[in-house]
N, C-alpha and C positions, 0 to 999 in steps of 0.2 A: 699256495696253489698256481698252477698255470693250467691254462685252459685254451687252447688252440683259437685263434680267431681268425676269421678273414679280412681282406682289407679294408679299412674304415668302421669296422666294427667293434673294436676295441673299448676299454672302458673309458671313464675321462679320466684326466689325468691329476685331479684332484685326490686328495690322500685320501683313503677309506673308500672311494665309490667303487663300485661293483655293476659286470655289465648286465643284466635282468632282462632272462627270458620266460618271458606269460604265457604261459601254459592253460589256454582257453578265456578267447576275448570276450565272454559273457560280462555279464553288468557289472561283476565285484572284480571278476580282471583287470579288463579296460581301464576298471576306476583306479584301482590300485598300481596298476602297472605306469599310469600316467605319475599320478600322487608320488611314487617313486625315480620319473623320471623328473619332475618338479623340484625333486629333493638334492638331482645332483647326480642321480642311477641312470645310467647309459640305458635304454632299452634295445637289444642287439635283434631281438626277435620274440615275434610272436604266432600262436597256432590259433586258427579261426578256419571252422568249417564252414557252416553255416553262412546265410547271405546277412543275416541280421549281424551276425558276429563280425564278419569282414566290416561293414559301414562301420560299428562301431568300433574296430581299431582303428581305420582310418579315421573316424572324427579325433578319437582322444589319444590314439598312439602315431601321426601323420607322419608318412617317413620309414617306416619300422618293416621289413618286410617280416611278409604273413610266409610263414614255412612250416613243413610236416614237423612233429610234436621231436622225434626224436635229436633231429638236428636244430631244434630250439635250443633241449636241452644243452645239447656239442655245443652251441657258442658260449652256453650261460656259467654265470659264476656265481650269480641267486637265481633261483627256478623258481617262479612263483607261479603254483599249482589250484588252478580257479575253479574246480570241473564240481559238476554233482557228488554230493555225497557218497552214494551207493558204487560211480568210477574209479572214485579215489581210489582204493586197496590194488585193484588190477590195474591201475594206471603204475602205479608205483610200481609195483610188483612185475609188469611187462617190461617196462624200460630197465629195473637190473637183469634179466634175461637176455636181453639185447644186448646189455652190457654198454647202456648210456649213460649212465651215470659216472660221476667222474672223482676221484679224491680228491677234499675240499672244499666241493662244492657248498651252496649252501642250498638247502630244497625248503622252502614255505610253502605250505599249503592252508584254504583258509577255511574250509570245514571245520565250524560248529562244533558237529557230530564227535568227529576223531580228536585224539591226542597227537603227540608227537609218534605213538608206537606205531600207528600205522607208515610211518616211513623208515621203517624198520630193515626190508629188503633194501633199500638207498643205503641207511646208516652201515651196513654190514658192509657196502663197497667207499667208507670210508667222506659219507655225504655227512652232513652238519645238519640235524631236522629240529624245524622248528614249525609249530603249530598255532597260527596270529590268526584269530579269528575277528572281524569289526560287528560290534552289537550294533548292526544298522541294517536297514533297507533302501537298498541299490535301483536308482532308475537306471541306470546306465549313459551318464551322461555328464556334461562337466558341472551342473549342477550338484554332484554327490561330491564334488574336491572340496566347496567351504565347508562341507557338512563333516567334515573330517575331521574338522578341528574340534578338538576336545572332547571325540569319539569313544569310548572303551572298547577295547582289546583284550577278547582273551589271549594270555598267552601261554602256550605250553612247552617245556621244552627240559632235558638234560639242563643239571643244574650248571654245568659247566660251561655250557651258551645259550644260557637264560639271558643273560644282557646284552647278547646282539640282538636278541627278538624283541627285547624291550628298546632298544635305541632305535630299530629300524622302524617303531610303531612314533616311536618321538619326533624321527624325522621328519613323516609325514602328518605329524601334529596329534596325533590320536594320546588318550592317554592307556600305558598296558595294563591291565588287571594281572597276578600272578594266577594261575589256575592250574590244580594239578590231574594227572592224566585219569584217574578214578569219577575225578567231577564233571567232566566234559557232558556226559549224557546226561546228566540233571541239567547242566547250566544251560545246555542248547534246546530240551524239552520248556524249558523255565522260559526262553527268549521265544521260540516259537509258541508258546501258550500264550502268551502274552502279546506277540502283534500279530501273528496269523488271524488267532481267534477273534483280536480286535475287528479287524477285518471283515470278519465274519457276522460279526456282533451287528457293526455300521450298515454289513449290505439288509440283515434281518430287517434292523428300526427302519432302515431306509426305506423298503418295501411295503414296512405296513403302514407309516408315514402314506405314502402314495397312494395307497389304498382308501387310506381316510378324504383323498382330498386334496395332499401340497402336493403341489406343482413342483417345488424344490425341497426335496427334502433336505438334499447336503447341506444348504445355507441355514435353512431352519437346527439342524442337529448341531451345525459347526462351534459356535457361543457354548453351548449345553456339554458337547463333549469334550471342547477344550479347556475350561472350566471344569471339569470334573477330574480328566485327566491330573492337569496341573495339582490341584488339591490332592489326587492320592500320591502325584509323585515327593511330592513335598514334605508330605508327612509321613514319606521314606526315608528323606535327607538324614544324615544324622548328625546329634547336637555338636554344641563345641566341643563337648569332651571325647568326642567321636561315638560315643553310643550309636545303636541304633535309634531312628528316628521311631515317634509312636505307632506308623501302620498305618498303610493306605487304609484299610479300611474304618478309620476313624473319619474319616473325610468321607463316607458314606452320605446318602440324605435319599430322601426319597419315602416310600409306602412302608419299605423294612424297617426303617430307622426311627419312623414317627412309630413302628407297631399295627399300621393300619391295615390288617388281615382282611377290613370289607374290601380295601382298592386293589387288595392282590388278588383277592376274588375275581372282580369285575374286569381285573385286565385277562385274568382265565378264561372266563367267558368271553371277552373280545377276541383274545388269540385265537381261541378252538372255534370261532364262529369265519374269523379272519381264515383259517387255513381252510378249511370248509369249501370254503369259496375257492380259493385261489391255489392251493393244491403246498400251499408253504408249510409244507407237516414242521420242518425242522425249528418256528419261531415261536410256538409255544412249547416245543422242547427244549430249546434253549434260554426261555424264559423261565422255565419250569426248575431246569440245575439251576442257574443262575439265580435265581430267587431263593433256593433250598443255602445255597454255598451261603448268600448272605446274611443267611438268617441265621447260619451256623456261626458265622467267623463274627456277628456284631454281637449274638450273645458269648461268645469264647469273649470278647473285647469289652463287655461291660455295657454296650450300647442299649442293649436291652431287653424286660425283665424275661423269666424262664416262661412265664404265664403268657409274653405278648410273642415268643417263640413257637410256643403250640400254636397259638391259633396260627399264625402265617405258615406253620408248614403242615395244619389242616387246610389250609387255602389252596396248597402249591399240589397238597395232594388230590383237593378236586380237581385238579387241571384236566388228570385220565379218570379216575374213578367218579366222580361225580361230586360236588359240592355237599357237605354233611354227613358226607361218608367218614368210616372209621380210619385215623391214619394207621400207616402200618406201623410195627413196632421201631426199624431203620429209621422211619424218620420224628423220635421221638429225641427233640433237644437236649444235648450234655447237659444233666443236671439240672430238667424240669422240675425236679422235686425237690431242690437243693436251697429253694428258699430265693428271695424278692432280686437277690444280688446275684443270684448266679455262682458257681466253682470259682474261685481266685487262682489254681490252678492253669485253669484254660486259658487262664487272662492273655 
């Protein structure tokens, strides 16, 4: 490919090095741009609109000119698109409309939601489309660079160019995981559910602890949550033969795992009272939803008996209707009448 370069902006003389243009110096773009630079790919330009983005670009990509988006694309052989999901389709199409894309360029976007199809307007102009999403949260600082080592990246691309995306991930220390185009929505929903809602869960627990008089909720939660997360992740690790592990639910501890419906009912009363005094109505609602899910999964995994599940779900239902009320039909656990072991096909 021949891309016109301004003086001093050409790629490295090392074989296979590409001049990188970073569109979006947010937390992800600036870090991945720096990682590619560290792998020998010179960053020739970056776009940064906000003051925070400009500061981030200066810190992680020192000496790289800050230019408008079309000029970044014009100078680059590899265009790294690190913009919000909702902005990506319009950006790709807009660059195509103004003729910014150049045949032979590589366009890499970092959105988890989209696959390579969102780059179709660029592909129609001869651009190589790659969707490369890191399964990691970013601080937008140099601390993230070390965390890229061993980080999984979902790579989606047309088969002939898939190795290019995989190679780029390996170069910055990550582990490429090939993902089909139609799986991207579920993939991204799973990551967001796990990471984002984990943060919400910690916030809820910390607020309740503070109301209980704990001065430093984070310090109290740290060892407990770290141990719980470590146990759950270890249970998901594949065995020697490559089969999936027993599943995170087998690491479950606490009142649901023990079948302590009385404890769950007491939790319901305490959290309802807390919500009434603090206005944090999301806390009992979140507890109710997760306790119900924990009960259903524990039953399916054979960790509790159907009778225990029924009592637990009744306690959960009592959080909104009052203890002792009859649980609705949709709270009846699967297999509640199937005997003490539960239905094996649900395990």
